[in-house]
N, C-alpha and C positions, 0 to 999 in steps of 0.2 A: 716080216721081220722085227727082232725085239727091243720093245720101248725101252731104250736109256735116257735117264735122268740128266745127262747134261748135253743131250741135243736142244739148240735153241728151238723156241715157240718159232712154228710157222709164222710169214709178216703178216700183217695187217692190212685190208686193202685201203689203198690212198685214194683220196678222192683229186680229182683235177678240174679244176674249175675252169672254162674255157670262156672269154669275154669274148663278143664278136668284135672284130678289128672293125674298124670304120674307116672309108676310105680318108686319105689326106683331103682330098678335094673339098671336102667337109667345112665350111667354119664352124662349125657348131657345137665341133665335136673335136676331144682331143685325144690323142693317143694315148693310153691308159697301159702300163707296164702288165704283162702278164705275169699270175703267179700260179705254183706247181708246187707239190708235192707239199700241201697245210696240212700238218700231222692237226688231230683232234676229231672229233664228231661231225659228221655231215650234218647240216642244216640247212635246207634250199632255200628257207625263209627269213627274209632279212626281218633285226628285229625292229622292233617301234619303242621305244622308250616310253616317247607321250604319249602315246596309246590311251582312251578312256579306261579301257580294261586294267592297264596296268600302273598308270599314274596314279599320283596322288590328288585330291581335291584342289590347293593351291598352284599345282602344275598344271590343273585343266581350268582355271581361272584365268592364271595368266597367259593359256594358247586359246582361248575362246571367248575369254569375257574383254578384249582391249578395251572394246568401247565406255562399260562401266568405269573403268579407270579414269579416262579422259574425263565422263560428266562428274567421277567425285575430284577432279582436279580443280577445275573450272568453276564447282561449289565453293572449294577451298578457297580459291584466289577472290572470289569475288567477296564470300565473310569476310577475310582479311583486310582488303581497300574498303569496304563499307563502316567495319571499325574503329582502324585505324586513322589517326587525324592526318589531313594531309595539308600541304605548307606549300606555298606557292616558291618560285625559285628566289632567290634576293635581285637579281634584277627588273622583275615583275609585281615586286613590293615597293611602290610609293610611298610615302608620306599619308596620302588619302585610302590608299587602300590599306594599310596596316593599323589606321585609326578606327576603320568600320571595322577590320578584323576583329579588335579589342574588341569594341562593341558589341558585334553578335556572338563572339566566341567566349567557353572558359579557359583557353587554353594560355599557361601564365606565358611573360613575356621571353622565360631563358628558352621557350625551346622552340622560337622564332630564329629564323637565320639574318644574320644582320646584314645590313645595306649595304653594298657594294660601290665606291667611287666609279665614276664612268668618265671616259677621258671623251666623249664623244657625244652630241646632241641627240637624245632618242626622245620619242612620245609615247607613252605607256598607255598603251589600248586592252583595255580588259574586254574579256567576252564571257559569256556565260559558261559553266561547264568545267569550270574548276574545282566545284564541290561545294563553292559558296551563294544560299539562295540569296543573296542581298546584294551581291556583283551588279544586277543589271540595273538594280534598286539606281546609284549611284555612278552609272557608266559615264553619260554626258559628263560628268564633273571630273573623275577620272583620266576621260579622253584629253580634255585640256591640259593634264599638267606635265609637264617638258622637266626633265632631268638633263640639265646642262654645266658640264665644271667646267671647261675648258683651261684645263693644268691646277683646279683645285683640289686639295687633298687636306684630311682632316687636322684639326687645328695642336694636335697632338704629336705631329710628326713635321719633318720640317721639309719646305719646300723646295720642290726640285727645279734647279735652274734651266730655264727654257732659251731656246736658241730664237733668235729674233730675228726679220730681216725689214728696214724701214726705207721705204723710198723716198728718195728726197728728205734724208737724213739729215744732208749736209747745210738745209735750209734754216728760214727763223723759225720754226715750228718743230720743226724734224729734231733737231739737233737740240732743244731742251728735252724732245721725249726720249733721245737717247741720253742724255745725262742722268732721266729719273730710271730707265730699264739698266743701264751697265748701276746705280746704285742699288740696283734692290739684289744687285748678284746674276741675272741673266748676261747670256752672250750675245751681241749684236753685232748685226755686218749690216751697215749703210750702201747704199746703192744711190748713185747721184752722179748726173752729167755735169753738176758745175754751172747751167745757168744762169741761174740765181742764187744758187745755194754758195759757199764760201770754205775751204777749206780752215780757216781761223776759226770755225763755228766750233772745232772738232777735235784740234792741236792738243789741248788739254789728254784726251783718251790716248794719241798716238804713242805703240808702248804698251801699253794695255793686252794683255794676250786674250781678253774678253771680247776686244773690239778688231773688226775688220771693217776695212773703205775699200770699197770697189768702183772705182770711174765707168760705169755704165747707163747708157739711155735706156728707158723701160719699153720703149717703139720697139726694142728687138726682144728676144726671148732670152732668159737667162736660168741657167738649172742650178739651183741651191736647194739644202738636205736642210728646213725650217719649221719649228711648229707655230708662228705668230709671222702674220705678216703687216705690218701698216705700211697701205698704199696712200702718201701723201707727194706723192709725184705730181707736180702742174705747176707751173708759174702762176702767182696768185694775183698779183697786182695789176690794175690797168695800161699801165706804161709796159707789165712784161710780155704779158697774152695777149694784148694789141702787136710787139712786135711782130709775131710770127701766127697771124690768126690759126692758120695749117696746121702749123707746128704743137699748136696749143691743142685742137682738135683731136689731132691724130695721140697727144699723149695720154688726154683723158679718154679715148674711145681704143684705139690699140693697147698703148701703156696698160690698161687697168686689164684690158684681155689677158693679156701676156699672165699677166701677174694672177687674174683667176685661173688661168693654166696652171702655174705654178703650184696653185692653194689644192687645187685636184689631183695634181700628180704626187705630192707627198702627205694628203690630208690636212694640210695646215688652215688654223683660222685666219679669217680675210678680213681688215677693218679699214672701209673706204673714207678715207676725208671728202665729202662733199660741202657745199657749199648754203650760203644762204640765200647767194644768187639764182638760187634753183626757182627761187618766190617770186624771181622778178622785179617788175614796179608793181608792187602787193596793192588787190583791190581789199585785204581782209587784217587789220590790226589789232592785234599783236599777231606774229604769223603760228599759228601752229602745226604742227607736221602733216594734219590732215589736208592741209590746203595745199590745192593742185600749182598754181602761180600764175603770174601773169606773165610772160613770154616773149620777146619780141624773139621770132626766131632768125630773121636775116641782118638781125644789125648790128652794131660794130663790137658790142660784148656777147654778141649770141655764140662764137666758137670756146666762150669757156662758160655762160650760162646755160648753153643746150649741150655739153660735151658733157658738164657733172651730170646732168640730167639722162644723160644716155648710161654713164659711166654706172649709175645707180639701177638702172633698168637690168643693166650684165647683173651686176650684181646679184639681184633678186632674181634672175632667170636661173645665174648657175646655183641658187640655194633651192627655190622653187624642182628646178629639174634634173640637180644632178646633187643636190643636198650637203653642197659646200656651207658651210659654216660662216657667216658672212656677218657685217656687222658697219651699219651704215652713219656719221656721224654728219649733220649740218653745222656748220662752223658760222659763226656770226664775226665780227668785226675784234680783229684779235689785235694786243700789242703790247712791245716790251722789249728787254735787251736785246739785239744780234736783226733787228730788223735793217732792213737796206735800207738807208741814208736818203735816196732818190728814188724810191717806187712809184711813185704817187697815190701812196696811201695816206688818206687826213691827217692822222695821226705823227706820223713821220716827217708830213712836210711840213705840221706847224712844227713840231719840234725843233727839226733841221733849220728851221728860217726864223724861227725866235734866239736860236745861238749862234744861229751869222749875222745879227742885228739886221736881217729882213724884211717886210712887209708881209704878216700872215695873207694866202690867197683862198680866198672863200669865193667858189664857186657858183655861179645862182644869187639868189636874194640868203641864203646863210639857213634858210628854216629847214631845211632837209637834217632829218633824226637818223640819228643811228645811235647802237646797242655797241658799247667797247670792254670788252674783256682784256684779263691780264694773263700773259701765256700761263704762267702756272696752271690757273684755274684750268684753262684749255687741257692741259697735259694731263691732269687728273680726272676730268669728264673722259678724257680718250682712252685712261686704263679702265677705269670703271667700267667702261662701253666693251671692250675686250672679255676682260674677265669676267661679264653679267652674262645673264642667261636671254638676253632679248636682240635682237634681231635690230630692230629700231624703224627708219629714220629717228635720230635724237637730235631735237636742236640743243647746241652748245654757244651759250651767248651770255651776256648779264644783260638782265633785262631792266637795266636803268638807261633813260633813254635821255641824248642832249641832240640839240640843234646846234649846227656845225658854228653858228657865232658862240652859244654856250661853251662850247669847246675850244674856242679859241679864246675865249675870256679864261677858264683854267691854264690855259698852257701860259697867258700872260702869267697869271699869279703864281706859277710855278718858277717861271726863268726870266723874263723882262716885263715889267707892267706898260712900260711906255711903248713895247710894240705895237705898229699900226696894223689895221685890218685892208685890204686892199681886195676890192670885189669883180668879178671876171664872168663872164658867158659859162652858165652851166654848161658840163657836156652832155655826147647824145645816152637816151636813156639809161642816165642816171637817177636810181629811184630814190622817192619822196621820203618813203619811210621805210624806216626798218628796226622792229625790234622783237626781239622772240620769245614765244610762248612756253618757258622750260617745268611748266608743270608734269610734265608725262618723266622727265630726267629727272627732277625732285623724288618722285614715287619710284620709278623703277630701277634708276641709278642711287638714289641718294645722294645725288649730287646738285652741289649751286654754287654758284661763285662767289670767294669770301673777298676777292681784293678788289675796292673800290678805285676809280679813276682816279683821285685823288692820293691813295695812297701810292697805286701802282705807277702813275709819270712819274712821281722822282727818280724812282729808278731806273726808267728808259734813259732819260733824259741825264742820268750820269753815263751811261755807257756810252750813249750819242754824243757827250761832252767830250769823253777820253776820245774815243775814234776820230771825231772830226777835228777836234785842235791836237789831239797825236800825230795824225796825219798832215797836218798843216806845219805842225813842227818838226816831223820828217824830211818833209817837201823843204823847209825853210835849210836845216842843217846840211840837206844833200847839195843846194843851189850852195850853200856858204864853201865848201869845199870844191866843186867843180870850180869855183872862181877863182 
């Protein structure tokens, strides 16, 4: 056959690669599609692009020397953290620690993070290992420092109004406390069952959008959203707490439990108004907060005395066991406007009797001593205690001491010099001496009473005169109309 240049060249042999088909039942293999008619040169050996013989040295290091790179990274990180200064986060920097840090380091103030304002009580506990060799030396001092603000803000910022509940807020002390809280811009919820409280004490707040009044007995639970709880609910005069002793102790125990439960649920700060009666008939004079008292647990006054002692116990147990922020105030004899006229307490008794031209009733020989503080001083102490950093208990009272005869003489001088004094047998379990030691309140709260008895008594007399003779005039006008 003659060669013809126009004839096509003979076909090149094609390589058919056959991949073994694995059974479908094998879960570790997947079926790969078969490829045929693959052009190009045949090469049955797979190409290894990272083989030692064909790769560069850098690729070889990445492939075979990974451990070396891990060690280099650890060395770089160690060098960085040992050379760059480390500062603690703001919540851990107390005033003591910051001062020590400045003393032992050369880092300027501008590099330190600012302290933040906390809204819960926290205790700063420093341990070794933060990179400060001097921390362990001052650890005991730093552990005792606590940061607690209870709504405090820096002076340059406006104060945020709080939502506050006052149990017993329609009573004598409670109504004056409500006045102060409303005046400073807070929203106040008063909870009262009106056993001794009166709506007249709060009528001037009716219509204020920041004031609410709820008729409720604290023996029953109540659900509210508040920031602070002032727990004042309990009859405080012998006439009232002896009227129903079981109810009195239930108010002190069950009522306090309910309010502590509310504080736990909403994270509110809780203040308990306890009493100087926890000291009973004291064997220590004057009475300091460290004195445990001399109380008759089965006497006619024990429903109030032991009830308040139990309320203090509950408050401290909630504080220690559940971390509730609590404050405890032990209130001594208080007087002022809005007191119940016939509640059996000595100041209100003497004032009402003198205004009505009745003999001043002195029980016993009149040598028993009491200390009398004006209600505005007490309210100031309660607010300072609530806003402060200390749990207490704190004595809140006037250390000025008067016998009952001396008090009667002051009332005579203020109202009626011709008022007579009448002696009667003393009541059961009546304390012989009562005077507070307020040195702790002076030191930690910066509080002490400022209104003397001779200055405060005329203001109370003016209120009593208007209420007694105003009521009598109303009764006379009513009887004239009916006739």
